N, C-alpha and C positions, 0 to 999 in steps of 0.2 A: 504493500500500500504506500503510495507516494504522499508525503506530508509537506515537503518543502522543496521548492526548486526556483531557479533563476532564469529569467528570460529578459534580454535586452538590459535595461537598467532597473529592473523590477525583481522583487522577491515575491513569490506566490506562496502564501501560507494556507494550505488546503484545510487544515483543521479549524482555522478561524474564518475561513471564507474571505481572506484579505489579500489585496495587492499592495505592496509597500514599495514606494519610491524613495531613494536616498536613505536606505536603512542606516541607523546609528548616526544620522546627521541632524543638525539643527533644522534643516529644511525637509525633514522626513515627512512624507505624506502617506497616510494609511487610508485605503479605500476598502470598505466592506461591501461585498457584492452578494447577490442571492446565491445559495448553494448550487443551484443548477448551472448558473453562469460559470462558476469556478470549475464545475465538473466538465463542462464543454471545453474550457481551456486546457484542463488536465489531459483529456483524451487527445487533443491536438498535440500536446507536449509529448505524450508517449510515442506518437508517430510523427515526430518533428520532420518536416520536409516532405512528408507524404500527403497525398490528397485523401482526406477522410470523408466518406460519403455522408450525405444527409441522413440516409437510412440508418447507417451505423451509429451516428451521433444520437439520433432519436431513440434507437433501441437501447443504447447504453445509459443515456442520461434519463430518459423517460420510460424506462422499462415497465411494462404492465400498466401503462397510463396512456390514455388517448388524448393527445393535444394537437393543436394545429401547427403547421410548419412555421407559423409566425413566432412561435415560442423560441425556436432555434435562432431565427433572424434577430429577435430581440436580444438574445444573449450575446450574439456576435456584435451587435451595436453597442451594448454595454461594455464589452471587453475592449473594443476599439477606443471608446471614450476613456476608459480607465488607463489604457496603455498609450494614450496620445497618438493613436495610429490613424492617419488620415484615410477616410473611406475611399478616396480617389487613388492615392498612391499605394495604399495597402502594403506597407513595408513590413508589418509584423504578421497580420492575419490576411491571407489572400483568398479571395473568392474565385472558385472555378465554376463557371456557368454550367448549371444543370448537373454538376458532379458533387461538389462539396467545398470544404475549406482545408487550408493547410497553414501550419505555423512556419514562417519563413526564417525565424531567427534561431540561433543555437540555444539549447536547453542544458542547464547544469542542475542535475538532481543532487540536492544538498543532503537530504535526510529521508530515509525510508522508515518502515515500521520496525519496532523492536524485534518482532518475530523474525523478520528477514535477517537482521543482524545476527540473531542467535543461531539461525539455521546455517549461516555462513561459517560461524565459529565452530559449530558442531562438525561440519564437514571437514574442516582442517584438523580437528582433534582425532576423528576416526582415521584419517589417513596416517597421522603420526603413530597411533597405536598399532595399526596394521604393519607399519614399517618396522617397528621394534619387537614384534611378536616372537621372532625366532631367537631373540637374545635373552629370553626370560629363563632363569634358573628354576627348576622344579624341586620343591622341598621333598625329603623322604616321607613316605606314606605312614610310617609307624609313629610319627610325631603327633601329639594331640592337636586338637583344633586350634587352641590358643597359640601353641608354639608354631604350628604350621602357618597361621596367619602372620605371626610376628616374623618368622623366618622368611616367609614369602615377601613381606613388606620390606625387610631389611635387605633381601637379596635383589630387589629391583634396582636397576641402574638409575642415576639421577634424572635422565630424560624421561624414564618410565614413571618415576614418582611425580615429576612435574606434570606429566600427562594426566595422571589420576587426580591430582589437585585441581587441574583446570576443569576436568569433567565434573568433579564434585561442586566446584564453584559455579559452573554454568547451570547445573541442575538446581542448585539453591537459588540462583538468580531467576530461573524460569518459574520456580515455585513461588518466589516473592512477587513476581509480576502477576501471576494468577491470583494470589491472595489479595494483592493491592487493587487489581482491577475489579475484583468481586465486591470488595467492601468499600471502595472509594466512590463517592457520588459522581454523577456525570457532570462535566464542566458546564458552567453557566453560559448561556448564549446572551451576549450583551450587544448584538448587532442592531437590534431595534430597527429593522428595515421598513416595517409597515407603519405608515402615518395615517391616522384617522382624525378628521376634523371634528371637534366637539362643539365649537361655536362658529357661526357664520352670520355676523350682524354688521350693521353700519357703524358700530361703536368700537372703541379701543378697549381691549381686554388684557389684563395682567394678573400676576400673583395667583396662578392656578395651583391647586393641590387636590389630593384625594381626601375624602372622609375616611376615618379609620376602618370602616367596614367595606370600603371600596365601592359603595353604591352611588356615591355622588362625586362630582368634580366641582369644587368651589373656585370662584374667580371673581375679580373685581372688574366691573363694567364702568367705563369712564364717560363723563359728559365733557368732551373736549380733552385736555391733557392733564387735568388736575383732579377735579371732583369725581368721586366714584361711589358706587353702591356695591355691596357684596351680594353675589348671586350664587345659586347652586343649580347644577343640572343633573337630573336623575338619569343615569346611564341606561337603565332598562327601558324607560318610557320616552326618553328624550325631552321630558318636560323641564322647563326652566322656571326657577323660583327665586323671586327677589327676597333677600333676607333682611335687609335694613330698610328703615322707613324713609330716610332722606339721604341726600348726597352729603359726603364728608370727604376728608382726605385720609384714607385708611391705608395702613401698611400691611405687610404680609401677616398671616394669621397662624395660630397654633391651636390644636385640639386637645381637650382633655383625653385621658386614656380611653374612656368609655364613649367618646364622641358626642357628648351632650352639650358641651360649651366651647365657645371660641374665645381666644384672647388675641388682641392686636393693639397696635398703637394708632392713635388718631390725633389730628390737630384741627384747628379751626380751618374751614374751607379756605383754599388758597385764592378763591375769588374775593370779591368785595363783600364785606359784611353789611347787611341791611340795617343793622342796629347801630346807628352812629354814636349812641350814648354808651355803648358797651366799652368798658375799659380794655384797651389793647394790652396784651401781655408782652413782656420784653422778650425779644428774640423769637425763635421758633419753639413753640410749646407743644410737646407731644404728650397726650394723656394715655394711660393704660386703660383699655376698655374691654368689656366682656359682652358676649351675646349668647343667649340661650338658643342653641341650634335646633333642638327638637321643637320649640315653640315657633321659631322663625320659619320652619318648613311648612307650618300651617298658615301663618300670616306674618308679614314683615314686622320686625321688632326694632325698637330704638335701643342702640347700644348703651350699656350701663357703665358709668364712670366708676372705675375700681381704684385707681391711684391717680391723683392729680400731678401734673408736671411741675407744680410748685415745689415738690420735694427733690427736684433735680432732673436733669435730662435722663430719659429712659430709652431703652432699645432692646430688641430681640427677646420678647417674652416667651417663655415655654412653661408648660404644665408639668408638675411632678405627679407621681402616682398618688401622693397623699392629698392632692387637690389644691396644694399651694402653687403659687406662680413664682418662678425665678426669672430675673431679667438682668440686663446690664444697666448700671447706674453710673452716671458721670459725676465724679467729685473732683472739682478743679480741672486738671487736664488728664485725669486718669479714669478709666472705666473699671468698676468693680462689679462683683456679682452679689446681688441682693435678693432677698426672699420676701414675698408678700403673702400674708395669711388672711383668709376670709374674715372680715369684721375687724381686723386690726387697723388702727389709725395710720400707721406708716410702715415702711419696710424695715427688715432686719438685715444688717450686713451678714452675708454668708461666707464670702471668701474674697480677700484682697491680697494681691501680690505686689510688693514694692518694686520689683524689678521687671514687671510685665504689664502690658496694656492689652486687655481683652477686646476683641472686635467681633467675635462670633460665638454663639452659645446654642447648644442642643441638649436634649435629654433622651436617653435610651431607655425605653420601657422594659426592654429585655434585660439589660444589664443593671437597671436601676441606678444609673450613674449620669452625672452631668459631663458633657464634653465641651471643653472651651478651647478656642484658638486665640493665641495671643502673640505679641511681639515682645521679645526681651530686650535687655539693654545692649546686646550685641547685634541688634537688628535681625535676629533669627526668629523664624516663626516656629512656635511650639504648639503641641497638642497635649492638653491636660485632661486627666480623668479626675473628677471631684465627686465625693459622696454627697447625698442630699443634706447631710449634716454639716457640710463645709470643710471636709478633710481632703487634702490633696493626696490622691492615690498613686498617680504616676505623672511624669512630665517628660516628653521627648521632643527633641528638635526634629522638624519635618525635613526629610531629605527629598528634594524634588528632582525630576528628570530635567535634562538640559532644555527641553522644549518649553518649560514653564519658567517665567521670570522669578528670581528669588524674592522679589519684592511684591508680587501680586497677592492681594488679599484673597484667601480661600474661603469659600462658603459651601462646605460639603453637605450632603444629605445622608441619612442613615439608610443603609441597605438592610432591610429586615431579614434577609435570607442568609446573611453571612456576617462574620465578625469584622466588618470593614465599613468604611464610609465611601461614598461616591462623590466625585468632583467633576463637573462639566465646565469646559472652557468655551463652549459654544459649538465646536466641531469635534473635539476630542473628549473621551470619557476615561477617567482615571479612578483607581482605587487608592484609598488612604487607610493604612492600618493604624491601630491605636498606639503603635510604637513608632509612628512617623514615617514609614516607608510608603512611597507613592509609586504606582505602576500604571502605565497606559494599557487599557484593555480593548479599546475600539475607537474608530472614527465614525461619527454619525453621518449618514448620507443625506442630511437635510440642512439647509441654510437658515440663518437668522433664528436660531433657537435660543431661548433664555428661560430662566425661572423653572429649572427642571426639578420635579419631585417624583418619587417612586411609590408605587402601590405596595401594600403590605405583602402581596404574594410575590413581589420581586419580578413579575413577568411583564410589567409595562411601566412607562413613565409618562407623566403629564407635563406639558411644557407650553410655552407661549412662542408662537412663530410669527414673524413679520418685522417690519421696520417703520419708523417714522420717516417718511419721505421728505427730505429737505433739499433745497437747491440754493445756489449762489446767484445773487442778482447784483447788478451794478446800476445805481440810481443817481441821477444828478439832483443835488439838493435844491437847486434853483427851480426845479420842476415840481417840487412838492407843494401841495395846496395847504392853505391854512384857513379853516372856516371861522366865521365871525362868532359863532355860538360855541359855548363851552360844551364839550362832549359829555354825555351821561356817564356817571361812574357806577351805576347800578350793575348788578350781576348780569352778564350777557352770556348766553349759551353759544359757544363758538363751535361750529360744525367743522371739525378738523378731518372728518372722515370722507368728505367729498373732494375729489381731486380738482384743484383749481390752482391757477398761477397768477398771483397778484402782480408780480413784476417779471419781465422777460428774464429767463435764466441764461447765464453765460455758458453753461454746459449741462443740459438737462439729463437727468438719469432718474431711475425709480428707486435709488438707494439713498443713503445719507451723504450729502455734500454740505460741508460747513466750514466755518472759520477761514474765509478767503482773505489774503493779504497781498497788497501791492509790493512788487519788487523795488527796493530802494535803488535809485539810479538806473532803472530799467523799465521794460514794458511788460514784464511777465506778471501773471497772477497765480499764486499758489493756494491750494486748499486741500482739506482732508476729505477723502471719499471712500466709501465701501463698495463702489460700483464693480470692482473686480472680485468681490466676495470677502475681502479682508481690508482692514483699514490701511490706506496708503496715501502718500502725498502725490497729487497731480498738479501739473503746471500747464497753464494756458498761455499760448503766444499768439495773440490775435485770434485766428480761427483754428489754430492747431492745438490739439490736446495731447499731452504726453504723461504717462505714468512714470514718476521719478523714482519711487521706491518699489521694492519687491520683497517685502517682509513675508515670513511664513504665515500659515493660517493661525487664527486666534490672536493675531497682533492687534493691539488697540493703541492708536495714536491719540493722545489726549490734547496736545497743543504743539505749536511750533512758532518760530520767529526767524525772519530773514536776518542775515548778517548785515551790519551797517553798509557794507559795500554792495550787497546783493549777489555775492558770489556763491553763497551756500545757504543752507537752511539747517538750523538746529531744531531738533524735535525730541519730544518725550514719548517714547513708545514702550509699552509694558513696563513703565516706571524706570526706564533707563534712558540716557542721553545719547543721541546719535547726530553727527554732523554730516549732512548729505550735500554733495556738490552737484552742479548742474550737468556734469558728465556721468552722473549716477553712481560715482564712487562714494563710499560711505566710511566713516570713522566713528568708532564707539568711544565715548568719553566716560571713563570709569569714575563713578562717584561713591560707590559702596553704601549708598542710602537710596531710598525710594524717591524718585522725582515725581511729584504729584502734578505740578502745573508749571509750564514755562511761560512767563509773561513778556519778557523783553530782552533783546540782545542790544546792549548799549554801546555807544561810541568808544568807550574805554575798554572794550572787549570783556565786559562783565555780563553775566546772565542773572537776571532777576527771576527767581523761581521759588515755589513752595516744595519742601521736601518732607519726608517722614523719617524721623530719627528716633529709635527706641520706642516706636509707636506714637510719638508726639509730632504734630505738625509744626514746621518752622518756615519762616520767610527768610531767605538768604540772598546775598549777592555773591556769585561765584566768579572769581577772576580766572579766565582761561589761560592767561600768561603765567601766573604764579601758582595756579591750581590750589588756591586758598579760598575758603568761604568765610563770609562775614554774616553773622546772624543778626537780622534786623528786628525780629520779634518771634516769640514763641506762642503763636495762636493760629487758629484756622481762619482763613480769609477766602473771599470769592474771586477777587482780581486785584492787580497792583500794577503800578508804573512809576518810573523815575522821571521827574521833569527835567527840562534843560538846565534849570538852576539847582539841580541835585536835591530836589525835595521828593519825598515819598508820598504817593497817593495810593490808598488801598480801600477796597470795599469790604466791609465786614459782613457777618452772617445776618445782620439786621437791616441790610440794604442801606447802610449809612456810609458815606465816603468820608475818609479822614485824610488830613494833610499833616505830614510830619516834617518839621524843619529841624535845624540844629538846636532850636530852643524849646519848641513846644510841639505837642500833638493834639489837634482839635478837629472836631467834625466841621464840615462845610454845611452850615445850616441852610443855605439856599437850595441845596440838593437833597434835603432830607426826605422828600417824597417823590423823587424824580427817577427812581430805578424800578424797572419791571423785569430785568434779567440780571444775570450774574456777570455782565460785562460792561466796560466803558472803553472809550478810545481816547488817547491823548495825542494831540497834534498841534504843533506850533503854539504852545501855551494855552490851548483850549481843551476842555474835557467835553466829550460828546456821549450822549446816551439816549435811551428811550424810556419814557415814563409809563405808568399804568394806563394812561389815556391814549397810548400809542402815538405820542407826540415826540418828534425828534427835537432835542434841545442841545445848546452849547453853553458852556460856562467858561468865561475868561478869568484865569487865575489872577492876573495882575490887577484887574479892576473889580473883581468879584461881581461880574455881570452875568445874569442868566438871560438867555434868549431862546424863545420857542421858534424853531426853524420851519416846521411844517408837520403835517400829519402823515403817519405811516399806516399801511394796511394792517388790519388786526392779525393777519397771518405772519407778520414780521416777527421773527424770533429774537434776533439781536444783530447789532452792527458790529463789524469786525475790523474795519479799516476805513480811513478817509485820505484822499489825495486831492488837494485843492477842493473842487466842488463835487468830486465823484465819491460816492459812498458805496462800500461793499457790505452786503447784509446777507444773513441766512434767513430764508423764508420757508414756512411749512407748506408743503404741497398736499400731503395727505398723511394720516396716521392710521395704519391698519395693522392691528395685531390680533391674532385669534388663538384660542386654546386648542391644542391638538394632543392626541395620545399616540405614543410610539410603542410598538410591540413587535414581537417576532412572529405574530400570527397574521393571516390575511385579514382584511377589513371585515369580511363576513364572519370569520371565526371570532374576531374580537367582539363583535356585536352579539354573536350567539352566546359566547361565554359570559358576557355581561348580563344577558337575560337569564341565563341558567343560574348565575349566582344569586339572582333575586327571586 
């Protein structure tokens, strides 16, 4: 039985139904194909260079099954796509009209079955024993059995004794294999090739998960991009049920062990409040809420406030078996683990580590243990097991494969069928052991997947698929209109789900295009795009569009900045710095900390950026010449820039912009209500931004003058650059994300099993 072989630049793993390109490389690409498709390729590989007829392939691959010839053609098409084989040139798989197919490239069989290896070894041993038979000394017959055996053993020559040792070893090895194969469970199938849509609406959906009994899929349905309600879909009937009474801004949810109650974080709607007299809380206030799931299935319920955010920032609530809730609570700049008990007025500290900062929390009902992920003082990510009583049971540094950035925050899910966790990076699926080992197990054959959760049977995962389609537009400020009437500030339902184009796009795609910037001293425009399937930098030169970077799958580029000369682009990709030149050459800048956001490449060759050190955010200036960093502040911010007079401007989490000079740090009061996004642009001593009324404004730092320049379309997300009167902005074209289920069964089988379980 063939298990592994090479063709062209690919390795074919028959056992896992995978075709691997650039194995053991950072650019490794793993494609999981249907088993029948791999079987077709393997049959062609066995008879490399020969024409294998349609009938033979059909008989071998689909034996005792009646299928149409289109099934074989579909397999060939899938193979050519996976092997990058042009259907016209046919350099790898060649079609012979009315005859069959042939594999035109050499095949190297790397590994066969264990049984074949054992058979080869046995043949060699038998030959050796036969060769030495005539040299065996026969012991006298009158000796007793013990002495005969002893005499016979000692009378054997060294070669004969070696032969018997090998025979005994092989026999023991065969017996071990038989016992192991009998008692070992069959390997899990993590390919998840079949995708079944769960929702198909005109709304945006996120935060999908299974109910503990697997009968429902829960998700959040949005009104625009912010406010949402929690919904449930009954898989057996397809019936959708609204669980909450009104829109809010709800985060991901957690079930009690029996599935009766939900816990989640919620804050005041991110739209405008209708109650103007209501006192506004400082900063972003997230409350811990609960919802009676069993009651909500009968009629929508209003979530119940369990813990107010007045007790400090909260995140990541999970239920314990005891009925208590454990969550992350921020004290100062550090996140600790706290416990909430029903009826208690406040939380109880459960576990705090002075040398770690936690960012993800789970609870295993099977192990009855908390699982926490944290960053230690050496910038290492660790996985901790903690008892419900707050005792640290174990702590291990997470060892990652090279294909995952060492600085990426990990958000695993619990695999209920094995003593491991699962981590999805979007395209790849990894396991994470409780002792910190990570291993890639498959590549998912679907794009734009997020928010993956697994069913308790371990046979399917629910996810969200889709993108928020954004484009780059270039708009002349002088052409913007300014109405005489003040726009209404009441809540407005923004229909982001219908495709429309407020301004002409410079390079239309159906993917995410954002953060466009003019080239200093040049005519190029660079921007980030996922149009190739992975986050990359693209450059437009008049009507010509070029992909500048070619990072591997799962890469996320958060931000970039042109060099002052316009000769290269510095970017933050997967929390690391890279300098990319216009000839597509690239240089990695080693920082040894996580780069969160790159704001500005200054004339003095310094980079203004946010980093994460020992789990704490910092704003720094990094000098590329001396390779030294200067810490400007130890806090989380949204955006920053250095003025020409060397003053620091930064936008905090409360949408207030601050100006720092050598003497003071104070807010710019004129801009207190002028931000609706996380960005501003600094150009020639002026600050530009968009307010909540979608008005474009400018603020002159020298004269403290605020000017409204015009009204932007409500689909405008943020502005990213200004050059003279030309404005670059990111606009929302459509927002389409749906809930899907991935399984290893056909769509029909999936639906049948769902009905059967009910």
